[in-house]
C-alpha positions as CSV (number, residue, x, y, z in Angstrom):
1,M,-28.9,-25.8,-70.5
2,T,-25.9,-24.2,-71.0
3,D,-25.2,-20.6,-69.6
4,Y,-23.8,-18.7,-72.9
5,E,-24.2,-14.9,-71.1
6,K,-21.4,-16.3,-68.7
7,L,-19.2,-17.5,-71.8
8,Q,-20.0,-14.6,-73.6
9,R,-18.7,-12.1,-70.4
10,Y,-15.9,-14.5,-70.0
11,Q,-11.9,-12.8,-69.9
12,F,-10.4,-15.3,-72.4
13,R,-6.1,-15.3,-72.6
14,S,-5.3,-14.8,-76.2
15,L,-1.7,-15.7,-76.7
16,T,0.9,-14.2,-79.1
17,S,3.7,-15.8,-81.1
18,K,4.8,-16.5,-84.9
19,L,3.8,-20.1,-83.9
20,P,1.4,-21.2,-86.6
21,R,-2.5,-20.6,-85.6
22,A,-5.7,-23.3,-85.9
23,A,-8.8,-23.0,-84.6
24,V,-11.6,-25.7,-83.1
25,M,-15.0,-25.3,-82.7
26,M,-17.1,-27.3,-79.5
27,L,-20.4,-27.5,-81.3
28,L,-23.2,-28.2,-78.6
29,T,-26.7,-29.2,-79.6
30,E,-30.0,-27.0,-78.6
31,E,-32.0,-29.1,-76.6
32,D,-32.9,-29.5,-72.5
33,D,-30.4,-32.3,-72.4
34,P,-27.1,-31.1,-74.7
35,H,-24.7,-32.6,-76.2
36,V,-20.9,-31.7,-77.3
37,I,-20.0,-32.9,-80.9
38,L,-16.6,-35.0,-81.5
39,T,-14.6,-36.9,-84.0
40,R,-12.1,-39.4,-83.8
41,R,-9.3,-39.0,-86.6
42,S,-8.3,-41.4,-88.9
43,E,-5.6,-43.7,-88.0
44,I,-3.4,-42.1,-91.3
45,L,-2.8,-38.9,-90.4
46,N,0.6,-37.3,-89.7
47,T,-0.5,-35.8,-86.0
48,H,-3.3,-36.4,-83.7
49,R,-3.9,-40.0,-85.5
50,G,-6.7,-41.9,-83.6
51,Q,-7.4,-39.1,-80.9
52,V,-10.4,-37.7,-80.0
53,A,-11.1,-33.7,-81.2
54,F,-13.3,-31.2,-81.8
55,P,-13.9,-30.3,-85.3
56,G,-10.8,-27.9,-86.8
57,G,-7.7,-27.8,-87.9
58,M,-5.1,-25.2,-89.4
59,Q,-5.9,-21.6,-90.3
60,D,-5.7,-20.6,-94.6
61,H,-4.3,-17.9,-95.8
62,G,-7.9,-17.7,-96.8
63,D,-9.6,-17.4,-93.8
64,A,-10.4,-13.7,-92.7
65,T,-10.4,-14.8,-89.1
66,L,-9.6,-17.4,-86.6
67,L,-13.6,-18.2,-86.3
68,A,-13.7,-18.5,-90.0
69,T,-11.1,-21.1,-90.0
70,G,-13.1,-23.2,-87.5
71,L,-16.2,-23.0,-89.0
72,R,-14.7,-23.7,-92.7
73,E,-13.3,-26.7,-90.9
74,V,-16.2,-27.7,-89.1
75,Y,-18.3,-28.0,-92.6
76,E,-15.0,-29.7,-94.4
77,E,-15.4,-32.6,-91.2
78,I,-18.5,-33.0,-90.5
79,G,-20.6,-31.3,-93.5
80,L,-22.2,-28.7,-91.2
81,P,-22.6,-25.1,-93.1
82,A,-21.7,-22.0,-90.8
83,S,-25.2,-20.8,-91.5
84,S,-26.2,-24.0,-89.5
85,I,-24.0,-22.7,-86.1
86,K,-24.9,-19.8,-83.9
87,H,-21.5,-18.5,-82.4
88,Q,-21.3,-18.3,-79.0
89,A,-17.7,-17.7,-77.3
90,R,-14.7,-17.6,-77.7
91,L,-12.2,-19.8,-74.9
92,S,-8.6,-19.4,-74.1
93,D,-5.8,-20.2,-76.6
94,V,-4.3,-23.4,-76.0
95,W,-0.8,-24.3,-76.9
96,S,-0.4,-28.0,-79.0
97,K,2.7,-30.3,-78.5
98,H,3.2,-30.3,-82.1
99,G,4.2,-26.0,-81.9
100,I,0.7,-25.0,-82.8
101,L,-1.5,-22.6,-80.9
102,V,-5.3,-23.0,-81.0
103,T,-8.4,-21.3,-80.6
104,P,-11.4,-22.5,-79.4
105,F,-15.0,-21.6,-80.2
106,V,-18.0,-22.2,-78.6
107,G,-21.4,-23.1,-80.8
108,S,-24.4,-23.8,-80.9
109,V,-26.2,-26.3,-83.3
110,A,-30.0,-28.4,-84.0
111,P,-30.1,-31.1,-82.4
112,E,-31.1,-33.5,-85.9
113,L,-29.4,-31.7,-88.6
114,P,-27.2,-34.7,-90.7
115,M,-23.6,-34.8,-90.8
116,R,-21.1,-36.2,-93.4
117,I,-18.0,-37.2,-92.5
118,D,-14.3,-36.9,-94.5
119,T,-13.8,-40.3,-94.6
120,F,-9.6,-39.8,-94.9
121,E,-9.3,-37.0,-92.2
122,L,-11.9,-38.6,-89.6
123,E,-12.8,-42.2,-88.6
124,S,-15.8,-41.1,-86.5
125,V,-18.3,-38.4,-85.4
126,F,-20.1,-39.0,-82.2
127,K,-22.0,-37.4,-79.6
128,V,-21.3,-36.7,-75.7
129,P,-23.9,-35.5,-73.0
130,L,-22.6,-32.7,-71.2
131,A,-24.3,-34.1,-68.6
132,F,-21.9,-37.1,-69.0
133,F,-19.0,-35.1,-67.9
134,L,-20.8,-33.2,-64.9
135,N,-21.7,-36.0,-63.2
136,E,-19.1,-38.7,-64.0
137,K,-16.1,-38.7,-62.4
138,P,-13.0,-38.5,-64.5
139,A,-11.1,-42.4,-65.3
140,R,-8.1,-40.3,-64.0
141,L,-5.8,-36.8,-63.8
142,D,-3.3,-36.4,-66.4
143,N,-0.1,-34.4,-65.6
144,L,0.8,-32.9,-68.8
145,G,3.6,-30.1,-68.3
146,F,4.9,-27.4,-70.6
147,G,8.5,-26.5,-69.3
148,N,7.6,-24.3,-66.1
149,L,3.6,-25.1,-67.0
150,E,1.7,-28.0,-64.5
151,L,-1.4,-29.0,-65.8
152,R,-3.6,-31.6,-64.2
153,V,-6.0,-32.7,-66.5
154,P,-8.9,-35.2,-66.7
155,A,-9.4,-37.8,-68.7
156,W,-12.2,-40.1,-69.3
157,Y,-13.8,-42.8,-71.4
158,F,-16.9,-42.6,-72.9
159,G,-17.8,-46.1,-74.5
160,Q,-14.9,-46.9,-77.3
161,Y,-13.5,-43.0,-76.8
162,H,-10.5,-41.7,-75.1
163,I,-11.0,-38.2,-74.2
164,W,-8.3,-36.6,-73.3
165,G,-5.3,-34.3,-74.0
166,M,-5.6,-31.1,-75.6
167,T,-9.4,-31.9,-76.2
168,A,-10.0,-32.1,-72.3
169,V,-8.0,-28.9,-71.5
170,V,-10.6,-27.4,-73.6
171,L,-13.6,-29.2,-72.0
172,M,-11.9,-28.3,-68.5
173,E,-12.0,-24.8,-68.9
174,F,-15.6,-24.6,-70.5
175,F,-16.9,-26.6,-67.5
176,H,-15.4,-24.0,-65.2
177,V,-16.7,-20.9,-66.6
178,A,-19.9,-22.2,-67.7
179,F,-21.0,-24.5,-64.6
180,E,-18.4,-23.5,-62.2
181,Q,-17.2,-26.4,-62.2
182,M,-12.9,-27.7,-61.8
183,L,-12.1,-30.7,-63.3
184,G,-8.7,-30.4,-63.3
185,H,-5.8,-27.3,-62.3
186,V,-3.2,-25.8,-63.7
187,S,-0.8,-23.4,-62.7
188,G,2.2,-21.4,-64.2
189,D,1.9,-18.2,-66.9
190,L,1.4,-19.6,-70.4
191,Q,2.4,-16.4,-72.5
192,S,5.7,-16.3,-70.1
193,E,6.3,-19.8,-70.9
194,L,5.7,-19.7,-74.6
195,D,7.9,-16.9,-75.1
196,R,11.0,-18.4,-73.1
197,L,10.6,-21.7,-75.4
198,V,9.9,-20.3,-78.6
199,S,12.0,-17.4,-78.8
């Protein structure tokens, strides 16, 4: 089971910038062997085409909060209403290579909920057991640099799916906080580097 109390006590990093904002939802099933819900984005999109991602997207003017953004995007992309999701925690902001600040949230859902995907944005939706990430050695560690920042980020293959990049950065922090398992490494001050590159 997932220790949500550790996540709720966690002092996440909140970044400030004039960059556009987005939110994603890391959804876990409520069962003895929890699974994380992931999507593979459509090949016709302009950005992140074909990549594995958490449900999520850009903040709209009508969204009261970034959490509201994440919940709205979950409903639009995979058909799960906000009423079916228990918000559990927030993780640290991450900085997309496309110049977007992304806020990840963690939520839990009943395992049997039916999902309906937006076939324009998504190719598929699938579930991965948390035990897979905890027990399987990553296929490799990627070097993802932003200016003076150095990131060593795990990448996995789960069947036909390739899990890497920003999704893996979020997973890396989640497993460090919730399970005290280090799957990669980040060095440098993200806020300082963001200020330097965006100013």
